[in-house]
C-alpha positions in Angstrom: 60.8 3.1 -3.7 63.6 0.9 -3.5 65.0 -0.5 -7.2 62.9 -3.0 -8.3 63.8 -5.6 -11.0 61.0 -5.6 -13.0 59.9 -8.4 -15.9 58.5 -7.7 -19.5 54.7 -8.1 -18.7 53.3 -4.7 -19.0 50.1 -5.5 -17.0 51.3 -8.5 -14.8 49.3 -9.3 -11.8 52.4 -10.4 -9.3 55.2 -10.6 -11.5 58.2 -12.4 -9.9 61.7 -10.7 -9.5 64.8 -11.5 -8.0 64.9 -8.5 -6.0 61.6 -7.5 -4.0 61.3 -4.8 -1.3 62.1 -5.6 2.0 58.9 -3.9 3.5 56.6 -6.5 3.8 53.6 -4.3 2.7 55.4 -2.8 -0.3 56.2 -6.4 -1.1 52.6 -7.2 -1.3 51.7 -4.5 -3.4 54.8 -5.4 -5.6 53.3 -8.9 -5.9 50.1 -7.7 -6.6 51.4 -5.6 -9.8 50.2 -2.4 -8.0 53.3 -0.4 -9.7 52.6 -1.1 -13.3 51.2 1.7 -14.8 50.8 1.9 -18.9 53.2 3.3 -21.6 54.8 6.7 -21.2 52.9 7.9 -24.1 49.6 7.4 -22.4 50.7 9.0 -19.1 48.8 12.2 -17.8 51.3 14.8 -17.1 49.9 15.5 -13.5 50.4 11.7 -12.6 54.1 12.3 -12.8 54.9 12.9 -9.1 53.5 9.3 -8.4 55.8 7.9 -10.8 59.2 5.8 -10.2 60.3 5.5 -13.5 59.8 3.3 -16.7 61.1 -0.2 -17.4 60.3 -1.8 -21.0 58.2 1.2 -21.9 55.9 0.8 -18.8 55.5 3.5 -16.5 56.3 2.1 -12.5 54.3 3.5 -9.5 56.5 4.4 -6.7 54.8 2.1 -4.1 55.8 4.1 -1.2 53.5 7.0 -2.4 50.9 4.6 -3.6 51.1 3.3 0.0 50.8 7.0 1.7 47.7 8.0 -0.6 46.0 4.2 0.2 46.4 5.0 3.6 44.7 8.0 3.3 42.0 6.6 1.4 41.3 4.0 3.8 41.2 6.8 6.9 38.6 8.4 4.9 36.4 5.1 4.3 36.6 4.1 7.7 35.5 7.6 8.9 32.4 7.3 6.2 31.7 4.0 8.1 31.9 5.0 11.5 29.4 8.1 10.5 26.9 5.6 8.9 27.6 7.0 5.4 26.7 5.6 2.3 29.5 4.4 -0.4 29.0 3.1 -3.9 31.5 1.0 -5.0 31.9 1.6 -9.0 34.2 -0.8 -11.5 32.4 -2.1 -14.8 35.6 -3.5 -16.9 35.0 -7.1 -17.5 37.9 -8.6 -15.9 36.9 -7.2 -12.3 32.9 -7.2 -12.5 32.9 -10.1 -10.2 35.1 -8.5 -7.5 33.2 -5.5 -7.5 30.1 -7.6 -6.8 32.1 -9.7 -4.2 33.0 -6.5 -2.5 29.8 -5.2 -2.3 28.1 -8.6 -1.1 30.7 -8.6 1.7 30.2 -4.9 2.7 26.6 -4.7 2.3 27.4 -1.5 0.2 25.6 -0.6 -2.9 28.0 -1.3 -6.3 28.1 -1.1 -10.1 29.6 -3.6 -11.8 27.9 -3.8 -15.4 27.5 -0.2 -16.6 26.9 2.8 -15.0 23.0 4.0 -14.8 23.0 7.5 -16.5 21.2 9.6 -14.2 21.7 7.6 -11.1 23.0 10.4 -9.2 21.9 13.4 -11.2 18.2 12.0 -11.7 18.4 9.8 -8.5 14.5 10.4 -7.8 13.7 9.1 -11.4 16.0 6.4 -11.6 14.8 5.4 -7.9 11.3 5.0 -9.2 12.4 2.7 -11.9 14.2 0.6 -9.2 11.3 0.0 -7.2 9.2 -0.7 -10.4 12.0 -3.5 -10.7 11.5 -4.6 -7.2 7.8 -4.9 -7.5 8.1 -6.9 -10.6 10.4 -9.2 -9.2 8.5 -9.6 -5.9 5.1 -10.4 -8.1 7.0 -12.7 -10.3 8.4 -14.8 -7.1 4.8 -14.9 -5.6 3.1 -16.0 -9.1 0.8 -13.1 -8.9 1.6 -12.2 -12.2 0.1 -15.8 -13.7 -3.5 -14.4 -12.8 -2.8 -10.8 -14.4 -1.0 -11.4 -17.9 -0.8 -14.2 -20.7 2.0 -16.8 -21.3 3.4 -14.5 -24.1 3.2 -11.2 -21.5 4.9 -13.0 -18.7 7.7 -13.9 -21.2 8.1 -10.4 -22.2 8.1 -9.5 -18.4 10.7 -11.9 -17.8 13.0 -10.6 -20.5 12.7 -7.1 -18.8 13.4 -8.6 -15.4 16.8 -9.7 -16.9 17.8 -6.4 -18.2 16.5 -4.6 -15.1 18.6 -7.4 -12.7 21.5 -6.6 -14.8 21.1 -2.6 -14.5 19.8 -2.3 -10.8 20.6 -5.4 -8.6 23.8 -3.9 -7.4 21.8 -0.4 -6.2 18.7 -1.8 -4.8 19.7 -0.6 -1.4 20.5 3.0 -2.5 17.6 4.6 -1.1 19.4 7.9 -1.0 22.1 9.7 -2.9 25.5 8.2 -1.6 28.0 10.2 0.8 31.1 8.9 -1.7 32.0 6.8 -4.5 34.8 4.4 -4.8 35.7 4.1 -8.3 38.2 1.7 -10.0 39.5 3.5 -13.0 37.9 7.3 -12.8 38.8 7.8 -16.8 36.8 4.6 -17.8 33.8 5.6 -15.2 33.8 9.3 -16.7 30.2 9.6 -16.6 30.4 8.0 -12.8 32.8 11.0 -12.0 31.1 14.0 -13.9 27.6 13.1 -12.0 29.4 12.9 -8.7 31.2 16.1 -9.4 28.4 18.1 -10.0 27.0 17.1 -6.8 29.9 17.5 -4.9 30.0 14.0 -4.1 33.6 13.0 -2.9 35.4 10.2 -4.7 38.0 7.9 -3.9 39.6 6.5 -6.9 42.3 3.8 -7.9 44.0 5.3 -10.8 46.1 4.3 -13.3 49.0 6.6 -15.0 46.6 7.9 -17.3 44.0 9.3 -15.3 44.0 12.8 -13.7 45.0 12.5 -10.0 43.1 15.8 -9.4 39.7 13.9 -10.6 39.5 12.2 -6.9 39.4 13.8 -3.5 41.1 10.6 -2.5 43.4 9.4 -5.0 45.1 5.9 -5.0 47.6 6.0 -7.9 48.4 2.5 -9.0 47.7 -0.3 -11.5 43.7 -0.2 -12.1 43.4 -3.1 -14.6 44.9 -6.4 -13.4 42.8 -8.5 -11.4 45.4 -9.0 -8.9 45.9 -5.0 -8.1 42.1 -4.8 -7.7 41.8 -7.7 -5.6 44.3 -6.1 -3.3 42.5 -2.8 -3.2 39.6 -4.2 -2.7 40.5 -6.4 0.1 41.7 -3.2 2.0 38.5 -1.4 1.5 36.5 -4.3 2.4 38.3 -4.6 5.7 38.2 -1.0 6.3 34.5 -1.1 6.0 34.0 -4.3 7.8 36.5 -3.5 10.7 
């Protein structure tokens, strides 16, 4: 990767610099802050081949290598779409929850943005029954059929349950079978989702920073998995691949 002049923001979202890569795509990745990793003390040893160096105690990704891996991941995502497969987008960090929801809405793909539902994959049939129960309650509440069956207090309790169920299941209502792949933002953070996918041999595509094991994903995108700008950049590529 061309030598970059970096500022002191450890997780900057598009830090300005006197000298930017001349390649437009690399420049866009650089402006999105994809090159920022974590401090050297947090580095996973197997991530070293994807790193360019260190500035201000922050590991710097080699964006040329990131681009290669991103293109591989995007090609696989296009293959999934062309074969009418199902992919779940997973990212529950508070600063990116709305981005995950937006990507799910734009693609029509199921997503998990609040917290991973334990057993969503490994106990899918049981979880699917809970989702069906949520859908039934929601339909009854909307149609007004609950009023004739329950007291006001009982309906108030049901409304409280619906709020919790909505938070847990709204993104995966359309998931009628086990997915064919997961797209995970930060596999270290989403360790339960990753573990369930591995147990069932479900392929994983992941945006992963320097603290993650690169072998945790079949399709790795090494780069900043925390800053909004970098996640926006990657999800835009994912959405574009799925819609086109």
